[in-house]
N, C-alpha and C positions, 0 to 999 in steps of 0.2 A: 390284078384290079378286080374287085368284086363285081358281080353283075348286079345292076340296079333293077327292082321290079319296075315295069312299065305299066303305069295306070291304065293305058289303053287296052291291056290284056285282061283287065279286071271285068267280071261278068257277075250279075245278080245271081247267086247260087245258093243252094240250101243242102243241109244234111239232117239226117236223123240220127242222133246220138243218144243213147241210153233213154229212149222214149222221149226226146226233146227235139223239137224243130228249130234249128239254128239257121238263120238266114243272114247273108251278107254279101258284099261286093269283094269277090277274091278272083285270083287266077286259078287256083286249084282248090277242089272241094277240101282236101286234107287242111287247108288253112283254117278251116271253120272247126276243126275238131280239137278238143282237149285231149282225147284219147281215141286214136283211130281204130283201136281194137273194138270199141264199142258202137262204131258207126253202122247203121242199119239201112244204108242207101241214101241216095240223094238225087239232086237234078238242079234245074234252074227255075227261076220264077220271074213274074212281071207283076207289076202293081198299078192299080188305078186309084190314085189318092182321092179323087173326087167321089168315087164310088165306094171308097174304103173296102177294096177287094184285092186279094192276092190270088194268083193262079199259078200253081206249081205245074211244072211239065218237064218232059224228058228225063234223062237218068245220068248218074255220075259214070264217068268212064272208070274211074278207080274203084267205086263202091257199088255199082249197080243201081237198079231201080229202088224206090223207097219200099220199105216193109209197110204195107197199107195198114195193118193193125197197129203197129207202132205209131204211125203218122196220125191215125184216128185217136189213139190214146193220148198222144201230145196235145192235139187240138181240144179234146173233150176236157182235159185237165189244164188247159191253157199254158202249157210250157213250150211257149212260141217265143224265141228270142231273136232280136235284131242286132246282136253283137256277138262277137267270138268269145268274148268273156262270159256270156250268158248272164249278164246282169241288167239288160234292158230287155224288156218284154214288148212285143207288139200290142199296140192299142186293142183292147178286147172288142171294140166296136167293128173291126175288120172282119169281113167274110173270107174263108179260105176254100178255094176249090182246087181240084187237081185234074188236068186234061190227060185222059187215057186214050189209047189208040182204039180200043173197041167199044167204049161206052161213052166216049165224048167228054164233056166236062162235068164233074160230079162235085156238088157242093158238101163241104164236110162239116160245116157249123152253121 
């Protein structure tokens, strides 16, 4: 009998893949990737819809922390996707920040 994916195990996670920020609600970071060999790190995120903000934090157990240059490139070029298929972009009115251990929260756009 196949094991069914339990929705309660899904968390808001993101990866950087080929200089693109891909976000979604998944159990494992690898579920967001088209090609795991091109993943440049990842982590989790939270959103505040009323303030139109996304805060990235933590790191991926499998892929490690995000490459900050790739992250900044993805945001500067607005390659920010809210679907695994990378066909839905995040509304460009959103602000994206990353929470770091040493520098606190840094606004990226």
